[in-house]
ROVOMI-168617 format. One line per field, with one value per residue: x, y, z of N, C-alpha, C in turn; residue in one letter; residue number from 1. Coordinates in Angstrom, 3 decimals. Example, Ala and Ser with C-alpha at 12.3 -4.5 7.8 and 13.67 -1.06 7.14 Angstrom:
ROVOMI-168617
n.xx: (13.190	12.850)
n.yy: (-5.690	-2.250)
n.zz: (7.800	7.080)
ca.xx: (12.300	13.670)
ca.yy: (-4.500	-1.060)
ca.zz: (7.800	7.140)
c.xx: (13.200	12.900)
c.yy: (-3.300	0.030)
c.zz: (7.800	7.870)
residuo: (A	S)
num: (1	2)
end
This chain:
ROVOMI-168617
n.xx: (62.059	62.784	62.172	63.843	66.478	66.523	66.154	68.526	70.445	69.559	70.415	73.065	74.091	72.918	74.668	77.440	77.119	75.706	73.137	69.721	66.989	64.708	61.484	59.593	56.829	56.632	58.845	57.007	55.097	56.179	57.209	55.077	54.583	56.477	55.990	53.629	54.139	56.061	54.488	52.786	54.606	55.453	52.697	52.112	54.543	54.233	51.735	52.385	54.509	53.118	51.906	53.905	54.325	53.969	55.119	54.965	55.370	54.962	55.383	55.860	56.069	57.470	57.427	60.496	61.472	63.395	66.519	68.407	71.118	71.917	72.226	71.884	71.193	71.295	69.740	69.279	65.907	65.020	62.827	60.422	57.580	53.985	51.269	48.034	46.736	48.970	49.758	47.278	47.804	50.139	49.258	50.534	49.796	49.416	51.572	53.667	53.749	54.655	57.160	59.429	59.432	62.483	64.141	66.574	68.643	70.043	68.969	67.971	65.631	63.116	60.321	60.367	62.382	65.282	64.674	64.760	66.249	68.521	69.334	71.159	70.850	71.375	69.641	67.440	66.416	66.264	64.911	64.789	63.892	61.970	61.766	59.865	59.862	57.936	57.403	56.219	55.190	52.577	50.033	48.753	49.374	47.416	47.068	49.743	50.048	48.086	49.300	51.631	50.583	49.483	51.605	53.698	55.952	58.203	58.799	60.533	60.968	62.971	63.315	66.682	66.935	67.009	64.968	65.393	63.584	64.098	62.584	60.099	56.575	53.907	50.028	48.399	48.123	48.674	49.900	53.798	55.147	57.473	57.588	59.103	61.246	62.627	64.375	65.015	66.517	66.920	69.010	69.562	72.252	75.720	74.844	75.199	75.932	75.429	75.768	74.751	76.707	75.308	73.577	74.823	74.443	72.160	72.609	73.734	76.209	77.781	80.809	80.430	82.146	84.740	84.805	85.219	87.616	89.142	89.210	90.531	89.259	88.176	87.030	85.116	83.630	80.901	79.451	79.645	80.706	79.403	79.661	77.217	78.004	78.415	78.685	77.319	77.333	80.293	83.063	83.659	86.414	88.454	91.138	92.625	92.789	93.521	96.152	97.386)
n.yy: (29.287	29.456	31.860	33.909	32.974	33.166	35.727	36.691	35.538	37.065	39.812	39.376	38.781	41.233	43.054	42.260	41.504	43.349	42.536	41.382	42.066	43.137	44.302	46.882	45.965	43.254	42.543	43.289	41.462	39.225	39.815	39.663	36.791	35.646	36.550	35.457	32.489	32.356	33.109	30.829	28.622	29.377	28.992	26.512	25.318	25.783	24.837	21.972	21.470	22.246	19.705	18.239	19.006	17.538	14.942	11.190	8.252	4.848	1.425	-2.110	-5.487	-8.316	-11.630	-13.753	-16.943	-19.241	-20.869	-23.484	-24.537	-22.027	-20.257	-17.498	-16.456	-13.212	-11.231	-9.246	-8.527	-9.538	-9.610	-8.324	-6.500	-6.147	-3.750	-4.111	-2.663	-2.755	-5.292	-6.139	-4.641	-5.386	-8.031	-9.929	-12.705	-14.372	-13.491	-13.739	-16.253	-18.799	-17.604	-15.346	-11.898	-10.030	-7.746	-5.039	-2.997	-1.549	-0.730	1.652	2.244	2.970	3.709	4.687	6.706	5.782	4.381	2.718	1.740	-0.542	-2.173	-4.312	-6.088	-7.667	-9.735	-10.009	-11.981	-15.375	-16.270	-15.118	-11.846	-9.162	-5.887	-3.114	-0.141	2.341	5.714	8.821	12.128	14.389	16.820	17.254	15.842	13.347	13.002	12.352	10.106	8.305	8.158	6.737	4.563	3.272	2.240	0.080	-2.940	-5.385	-8.143	-11.424	-14.736	-17.419	-20.796	-20.476	-18.284	-14.691	-12.364	-9.024	-6.221	-3.468	-1.078	0.944	0.338	1.891	2.586	2.372	5.356	7.271	10.309	11.116	11.322	11.315	8.979	6.411	3.137	1.950	-0.951	-3.646	-6.210	-8.467	-10.512	-13.864	-14.624	-15.542	-16.289	-16.817	-14.670	-14.334	-11.920	-10.447	-8.454	-6.661	-5.478	-3.519	-0.645	-0.450	-1.454	-0.595	0.201	-1.761	-2.868	-4.233	-4.404	-3.938	-6.158	-8.364	-7.885	-8.013	-10.463	-11.524	-11.886	-11.883	-9.708	-11.110	-12.592	-12.294	-11.852	-11.244	-12.404	-12.674	-12.930	-12.778	-11.222	-10.218	-7.707	-6.947	-7.433	-9.276	-9.260	-12.379	-13.819	-15.891	-17.241	-19.433	-18.803	-15.912	-16.449	-17.594)
n.zz: (93.939	91.455	90.021	91.111	90.486	87.774	87.164	88.719	86.593	84.387	84.887	85.430	82.729	81.575	82.679	82.081	79.166	78.467	77.447	77.237	79.288	81.749	81.453	83.085	83.638	83.199	85.342	87.519	87.360	87.800	90.307	91.688	91.445	92.568	95.503	96.012	95.497	97.712	99.884	99.692	100.275	102.756	104.247	103.766	105.044	107.488	108.369	107.800	110.058	112.184	112.716	114.015	116.838	119.268	120.777	121.436	122.997	122.927	124.283	123.710	124.559	123.016	122.838	122.617	121.694	123.288	122.604	121.351	122.909	123.359	121.300	119.059	115.920	114.446	111.774	108.930	107.885	104.423	102.831	101.049	101.791	100.563	100.003	100.269	97.928	96.223	96.053	94.606	92.479	91.111	90.521	92.526	93.417	90.879	89.101	90.630	91.506	94.230	94.618	95.993	96.751	97.283	99.241	100.379	102.041	100.402	98.027	97.566	97.699	99.218	101.421	103.803	105.905	107.311	110.174	112.624	115.570	117.138	119.981	121.947	124.980	128.305	129.657	132.474	133.553	132.634	129.932	126.691	125.656	123.364	123.431	122.059	121.341	120.343	118.573	117.515	116.243	116.620	116.092	118.522	121.748	121.965	119.057	118.386	119.919	118.739	116.292	116.785	117.937	115.664	114.100	113.014	113.365	111.646	112.773	112.865	113.972	113.028	114.240	115.606	114.121	113.936	112.443	111.579	110.343	108.181	108.588	110.035	109.975	108.207	108.373	105.353	103.216	105.250	106.799	107.139	110.462	111.614	112.688	114.540	115.928	118.453	119.448	121.840	122.452	124.530	125.980	127.743	129.921	128.866	126.287	122.935	120.268	116.882	114.527	111.473	109.078	107.694	109.731	110.763	110.378	111.821	114.485	118.057	120.113	119.841	117.661	114.563	112.663	113.723	115.447	113.431	112.451	114.742	114.740	112.264	110.074	106.577	104.403	103.155	105.063	106.389	108.973	112.806	115.875	119.167	122.677	125.434	128.155	131.688	131.458	129.371	125.542	124.345	121.943	120.707	120.672	118.332	119.311	118.160	115.252	115.503	116.170	113.910)
ca.xx: (63.495	62.962	62.197	65.253	67.487	66.347	66.272	69.910	71.084	69.277	71.283	74.434	73.983	72.840	76.072	78.483	77.293	74.657	72.062	68.743	66.145	63.249	60.525	58.336	55.471	57.403	59.201	56.122	54.169	57.398	57.773	53.978	54.406	57.437	55.442	52.506	54.716	56.767	53.575	52.180	55.298	55.220	51.404	52.185	55.414	53.730	50.707	53.050	55.342	52.117	51.776	55.312	54.330	54.166	55.749	54.306	55.837	54.465	56.227	55.294	57.206	57.520	58.148	61.524	61.584	65.016	67.086	69.103	72.601	71.666	72.871	71.112	71.696	70.493	69.784	68.245	64.887	65.229	61.507	59.459	56.250	53.154	50.632	46.759	46.845	50.311	49.607	46.238	47.954	50.999	48.888	51.216	49.383	49.363	52.913	54.984	53.640	55.923	58.370	59.888	60.094	63.456	64.633	67.607	68.940	71.156	68.961	67.612	64.061	62.444	59.150	60.318	63.767	65.786	63.661	64.685	67.757	68.717	70.267	71.146	71.321	71.515	68.230	67.477	65.396	66.586	64.402	65.022	62.148	62.405	60.802	59.648	59.345	57.497	57.622	55.907	54.627	51.588	49.839	48.884	49.609	46.521	47.343	51.120	49.879	47.648	50.375	52.875	50.139	49.474	52.924	53.933	57.265	57.861	59.961	60.135	62.071	62.549	64.294	67.709	67.431	66.251	64.963	64.709	63.250	65.071	62.179	58.719	55.607	52.630	49.037	48.269	47.619	48.814	51.173	54.403	55.053	58.644	57.694	60.405	60.973	63.892	64.223	65.947	66.467	67.557	69.257	70.349	74.136	76.609	74.239	76.371	75.090	75.850	75.266	75.142	77.191	73.985	72.709	75.852	73.664	70.953	72.564	74.078	76.876	78.819	80.845	80.966	83.508	86.072	85.272	85.515	88.964	89.993	89.334	91.339	88.476	88.327	85.890	84.078	82.808	79.545	78.864	80.604	80.247	79.497	79.014	76.677	78.579	77.591	79.009	76.986	77.793	81.339	83.364	84.328	88.150	89.000	92.346	93.399	92.433	94.264	97.472	97.515)
ca.yy: (29.456	29.709	33.422	34.633	32.519	33.761	37.278	36.975	35.320	38.166	40.895	39.147	38.973	42.715	43.709	41.666	41.340	44.397	42.241	40.945	42.984	42.658	45.339	46.977	45.138	41.721	42.439	43.465	39.918	38.088	40.046	39.196	35.800	35.317	36.898	34.628	31.377	32.473	32.821	29.397	27.845	29.648	28.612	24.840	24.782	26.285	23.769	20.537	22.019	22.192	18.281	17.790	19.786	16.610	13.508	10.294	6.852	3.278	0.150	-3.283	-6.806	-9.687	-13.070	-14.525	-18.291	-19.783	-21.631	-24.705	-24.241	-20.690	-19.402	-16.716	-15.813	-11.655	-10.873	-8.283	-9.352	-9.021	-10.141	-7.265	-6.631	-4.761	-3.203	-4.888	-2.194	-2.967	-6.527	-6.087	-3.736	-5.926	-9.266	-10.980	-14.284	-14.778	-13.144	-14.126	-17.450	-19.498	-16.748	-14.675	-10.758	-9.477	-6.161	-4.905	-1.598	-0.653	-0.456	2.944	2.357	2.639	4.511	5.401	7.351	4.832	4.627	1.488	1.331	-2.071	-2.586	-5.764	-6.085	-8.829	-10.183	-10.129	-13.380	-16.669	-16.375	-13.619	-11.192	-8.014	-4.639	-2.413	1.337	3.378	7.128	9.535	13.073	14.747	18.253	17.331	14.280	12.529	12.428	11.748	8.813	7.282	8.001	5.825	3.014	2.755	2.323	-1.513	-3.384	-6.670	-9.233	-12.920	-15.847	-19.232	-21.598	-19.575	-17.095	-13.663	-11.503	-7.745	-5.429	-2.333	0.073	0.812	0.226	2.809	2.401	3.238	6.771	7.928	11.121	10.457	12.053	11.017	7.235	5.257	2.133	1.185	-2.452	-3.795	-7.508	-8.932	-12.310	-14.350	-14.494	-16.427	-16.243	-16.497	-14.030	-14.194	-10.916	-10.527	-7.329	-5.598	-4.968	-2.780	0.727	-0.244	-1.967	0.358	-0.110	-2.656	-2.609	-5.334	-4.276	-4.470	-7.813	-9.161	-7.623	-8.778	-12.511	-11.475	-12.460	-11.144	-8.891	-12.135	-13.128	-11.188	-11.847	-11.113	-13.269	-12.149	-13.497	-12.109	-11.062	-9.331	-6.298	-6.619	-8.055	-9.304	-10.021	-13.517	-13.522	-16.904	-17.317	-20.102	-17.811	-14.995	-16.857	-17.941)
ca.zz: (93.767	89.781	89.500	91.670	89.533	86.284	87.488	88.918	85.458	83.342	85.579	85.303	81.502	81.255	83.276	81.586	77.936	77.969	76.440	78.002	80.277	82.221	81.368	84.221	83.787	83.304	86.723	88.623	87.328	88.326	91.532	92.397	91.217	93.592	96.742	96.057	95.713	99.003	100.888	99.870	100.782	104.190	104.770	103.922	106.139	108.881	108.620	108.120	111.286	113.156	113.131	114.807	117.721	120.308	120.705	121.999	122.912	123.628	124.451	123.798	124.571	122.054	123.221	121.638	121.835	123.802	121.351	121.444	122.903	123.665	120.119	118.112	114.711	113.961	110.444	108.418	106.806	103.022	102.161	100.468	102.020	99.860	100.857	99.512	96.655	95.332	95.637	93.547	91.174	90.786	90.877	93.163	93.453	89.563	88.401	91.254	92.267	94.493	94.552	97.417	96.409	98.458	99.624	101.141	102.594	99.466	97.048	97.499	97.180	100.427	101.634	105.155	106.227	108.299	111.578	113.408	116.253	117.908	120.875	122.747	126.291	129.102	130.402	133.769	133.572	131.883	129.003	126.114	125.222	122.916	123.534	120.977	121.830	119.181	118.825	116.414	116.509	116.130	116.419	119.849	122.213	121.517	117.676	118.352	120.515	117.779	115.352	117.390	118.046	114.466	113.490	112.997	113.042	111.377	113.560	112.838	114.445	112.887	114.970	116.323	113.399	114.540	111.521	111.818	109.118	108.130	108.576	110.299	108.831	108.696	107.582	103.948	103.312	106.485	106.407	107.790	111.471	112.277	113.175	114.531	116.667	119.395	119.785	122.850	122.560	125.684	126.014	128.984	130.160	128.023	125.037	121.531	119.408	115.279	114.240	110.102	109.148	107.055	110.592	111.122	110.335	112.846	116.106	118.612	121.386	119.349	116.663	114.056	111.570	114.739	115.913	112.544	112.297	115.959	114.435	111.081	108.871	105.296	103.589	102.700	105.912	106.537	110.524	113.655	116.906	120.447	123.769	126.378	129.692	132.942	131.109	127.801	124.489	124.142	120.870	120.603	119.533	118.405	119.568	117.025	114.116	115.843	116.304	112.717)
c.xx: (63.796	63.077	63.419	66.502	67.448	66.690	67.836	70.983	70.954	70.225	72.269	74.729	74.113	74.338	77.151	78.415	76.274	73.562	71.022	68.246	65.125	62.518	59.874	57.459	56.145	58.010	58.361	55.475	55.340	57.664	56.466	53.738	55.383	56.750	54.438	53.033	55.228	55.577	53.080	53.286	55.578	54.238	51.874	53.227	54.942	52.578	51.405	53.898	54.167	51.450	52.998	55.123	54.644	54.480	55.000	55.289	54.962	55.581	55.621	56.202	56.630	58.399	59.340	61.464	62.761	65.393	67.691	70.468	72.630	72.278	71.766	71.885	70.912	70.621	68.809	67.290	64.884	63.898	61.011	58.190	55.420	52.336	49.353	46.876	47.939	50.210	48.612	47.033	49.202	50.447	49.918	51.132	49.633	50.910	53.989	54.592	54.366	56.805	58.332	60.352	61.529	63.608	65.703	67.680	69.999	70.155	68.297	66.175	63.154	61.737	59.519	62.204	64.057	65.548	63.744	66.627	67.444	69.404	70.102	71.682	71.134	70.250	68.273	66.558	66.460	66.043	64.747	64.060	63.068	61.411	60.791	59.271	59.051	57.261	56.970	55.390	53.481	51.000	49.397	49.001	48.672	46.725	48.546	50.922	49.368	48.637	51.327	51.844	49.700	50.697	53.250	55.496	57.157	59.135	59.439	61.482	61.402	63.546	65.011	67.970	66.414	66.361	64.391	64.423	63.809	63.974	60.429	58.021	54.469	51.313	49.199	47.783	47.586	49.921	52.408	54.796	56.157	58.626	58.706	60.493	62.526	63.597	65.603	65.803	67.656	67.889	69.693	71.879	74.426	76.064	75.135	75.539	76.244	75.116	75.602	75.621	76.136	73.171	73.559	75.228	72.530	71.502	73.736	74.840	77.569	79.288	81.384	81.913	85.130	86.490	85.514	87.040	89.627	89.907	90.194	90.899	88.579	87.065	84.801	83.184	82.178	78.983	80.004	79.923	80.373	79.094	78.379	77.214	77.627	77.613	78.424	77.536	79.530	82.087	83.886	85.465	88.484	90.530	93.120	93.642	93.620	95.882	97.917	97.651)
c.yy: (29.789	31.292	34.059	34.382	33.159	35.112	37.467	36.407	36.749	39.341	40.349	39.128	40.455	43.493	43.475	41.802	42.762	43.809	41.260	41.821	42.634	44.125	45.245	46.070	43.540	41.680	42.416	42.186	38.886	38.181	39.553	37.816	34.963	35.184	35.572	32.811	31.102	32.520	31.427	28.724	28.174	28.948	27.251	24.330	24.698	24.912	22.082	20.688	21.655	20.427	17.661	18.329	19.160	15.594	12.273	8.997	5.707	2.293	-1.068	-4.447	-7.929	-10.604	-13.499	-16.198	-18.569	-20.482	-22.814	-24.392	-22.584	-19.790	-18.779	-16.032	-14.302	-11.606	-9.849	-8.965	-8.464	-9.325	-8.707	-7.552	-5.307	-4.961	-4.192	-4.285	-2.737	-4.373	-7.011	-5.723	-4.888	-7.472	-10.259	-12.334	-14.662	-14.476	-13.618	-15.137	-18.422	-18.718	-15.904	-13.198	-10.214	-7.987	-6.395	-3.140	-0.914	-0.623	0.912	3.368	2.167	3.945	5.255	5.559	6.185	5.410	3.340	1.436	0.294	-1.969	-3.885	-5.852	-7.518	-9.010	-10.486	-11.215	-14.255	-16.744	-14.841	-13.147	-10.067	-6.987	-3.560	-0.990	2.046	4.673	7.968	10.994	13.560	16.353	18.165	15.856	12.985	12.086	11.946	10.394	7.670	6.882	6.490	4.562	2.615	2.635	0.627	-1.928	-4.744	-7.452	-10.554	-13.730	-17.261	-19.510	-20.524	-18.538	-15.768	-12.860	-10.071	-6.976	-4.068	-1.166	-0.234	0.727	1.330	2.327	3.111	4.497	7.445	8.985	10.707	11.889	11.588	9.613	6.552	4.365	2.161	0.170	-2.628	-5.211	-7.817	-10.442	-12.744	-14.481	-15.519	-17.106	-15.946	-15.947	-13.702	-13.030	-10.858	-8.888	-6.454	-4.953	-3.609	-1.242	0.984	-0.671	-0.867	-0.146	-1.189	-2.654	-4.092	-5.447	-4.536	-5.318	-8.337	-8.995	-8.058	-10.056	-12.564	-12.317	-11.291	-10.367	-9.988	-12.853	-12.069	-11.241	-11.665	-11.887	-12.814	-13.015	-12.433	-12.204	-10.367	-7.754	-6.301	-7.660	-7.899	-9.771	-11.328	-13.716	-15.305	-16.751	-18.214	-19.288	-16.705	-15.227	-17.460	-16.565)
c.zz: (91.872	89.465	90.123	90.777	88.321	86.365	87.853	87.299	84.598	83.916	85.486	83.416	81.169	81.745	82.603	79.866	77.725	77.129	77.668	79.036	80.646	82.412	82.866	84.824	83.919	84.893	87.722	88.455	88.042	89.969	92.391	92.598	92.442	95.169	96.926	96.330	97.116	99.909	100.796	100.751	102.420	104.908	105.061	105.113	107.180	109.219	108.631	109.578	112.525	113.441	113.460	116.121	119.007	119.792	121.692	121.901	123.575	123.340	124.616	123.939	123.547	122.519	122.207	122.168	122.318	122.591	122.022	121.717	123.203	122.696	119.381	117.225	114.414	112.741	109.783	107.491	105.736	102.318	102.103	100.866	100.848	100.256	99.721	98.138	96.056	94.878	94.544	92.174	90.378	90.399	91.193	93.125	91.877	88.968	89.170	92.248	92.706	94.541	95.988	96.712	97.784	98.276	100.356	101.250	101.653	98.405	96.437	97.094	98.366	100.960	102.678	105.285	107.198	110.003	112.570	114.174	116.922	118.821	121.602	124.104	127.179	129.730	131.970	134.128	132.420	130.536	127.789	125.445	124.101	123.116	122.590	121.089	120.468	119.368	117.703	117.044	116.266	116.662	118.003	120.352	121.828	119.925	117.814	119.140	119.328	116.794	115.758	117.255	116.642	113.321	113.758	112.884	112.860	111.542	113.615	113.366	113.645	113.176	116.173	115.369	113.461	113.179	111.519	110.430	109.305	108.491	109.415	109.533	109.208	107.797	106.463	103.924	104.413	106.133	107.646	109.218	112.265	113.167	113.489	115.726	117.431	119.707	120.699	122.948	123.834	125.962	127.186	128.845	129.490	126.734	123.896	120.668	118.032	114.967	112.621	110.013	108.219	108.207	110.926	111.203	111.170	114.569	116.470	120.124	120.841	117.750	115.887	113.302	112.838	115.066	114.797	112.383	113.228	115.499	112.772	110.458	108.052	105.145	103.122	103.502	106.330	108.005	111.328	114.814	117.923	121.449	124.850	127.787	130.886	132.313	129.630	126.790	124.710	123.063	121.171	119.798	119.719	118.383	118.338	115.872	114.359	115.782	114.770	111.961)
residuo: (X	X	X	X	X	X	X	X	X	X	X	X	X	X	X	X	X	X	X	X	X	X	X	X	X	X	X	X	X	X	X	X	X	X	X	X	X	X	X	X	X	X	X	X	X	X	X	X	X	X	X	X	X	X	X	X	X	X	X	X	X	X	X	X	X	X	X	X	X	X	X	X	X	X	X	X	X	X	X	X	X	X	X	X	X	X	X	X	X	X	X	X	X	X	X	X	X	X	X	X	X	X	X	X	X	X	X	X	X	X	X	X	X	X	X	X	X	X	X	X	X	X	X	X	X	X	X	X	X	X	X	X	X	X	X	X	X	X	X	X	X	X	X	X	X	X	X	X	X	X	X	X	X	X	X	X	X	X	X	X	X	X	X	X	X	X	X	X	X	X	X	X	X	X	X	X	X	X	X	X	X	X	X	X	X	X	X	X	X	X	X	X	X	X	X	X	X	X	X	X	X	X	X	X	X	X	X	X	X	X	X	X	X	X	X	X	X	X	X	X	X	X	X	X	X	X	X	X	X	X	X	X	X	X	X	X	X	X	X	X	X	X	X	X)
num: (1	2	3	4	5	6	7	8	9	10	11	12	13	14	15	16	17	18	19	20	21	22	23	24	25	26	27	28	29	30	31	32	33	34	35	36	37	38	39	40	41	42	43	44	45	46	47	48	49	50	51	52	53	54	55	56	57	58	59	60	61	62	63	64	65	66	67	68	69	70	71	72	73	74	75	76	77	78	79	80	81	82	83	84	85	86	87	88	89	90	91	92	93	94	95	96	97	98	99	100	101	102	103	104	105	106	107	108	109	110	111	112	113	114	115	116	117	118	119	120	121	122	123	124	125	126	127	128	129	130	131	132	133	134	135	136	137	138	139	140	141	142	143	144	145	146	147	148	149	150	151	152	153	154	155	156	157	158	159	160	161	162	163	164	165	166	167	168	169	170	171	172	173	174	175	176	177	178	179	180	181	182	183	184	185	186	187	188	189	190	191	192	193	194	195	196	197	198	199	200	201	202	203	204	205	206	207	208	209	210	211	212	213	214	215	216	217	218	219	220	221	222	223	224	225	226	227	228	229	230	231	232	233	234	235	236	237	238	239	240	241	242	243	244)
end
């Protein structure tokens, strides 16, 4: 990109101000360098693209403990996870003793592109569960399958609070192969679901801001409340609040 831009600038100056010129020898050298760099770009682009020829998918089910009163609070996990190498380099044990390093989706410092999609559906049984579907690409199906298998996702439950991480996790020193995870949280009928607004970029099928507006809550309220019905999640409207 640099060589063509410089050439255009010099030609423009030559045409307008009649200054600056590129000799034949210099022009030949620049042309050869440009052709070499273009060839390298095509070579590496083809090499990288060959690692995305096939896609594989694996699914596993994670148990979710039923909660009292059938209420579930869904939140975005704000805990920062470090690799072993990063933990040693930062000396986490000594420098951050009894501290929790937090993270969120707004700091612009993520190793992975956004790769998490969350759906919430009615469970066909009385207990909740979470299905994690991992997808990844590879040079062939076998490589894609292993890339999907080597992908992890951080989900944890503490009583009625379900925390979802903002990204998938790859093993250290592994190249990116479009790894992603689709989460399907299946909850029993009549479950009450309190969803943090920070999950809006990940959750599909429900509009958190619209539900908040239906209840006429101001921007300081950072959650929306839904109820699981036969037709899926429905916004729980506080009729008393709307009347006010």
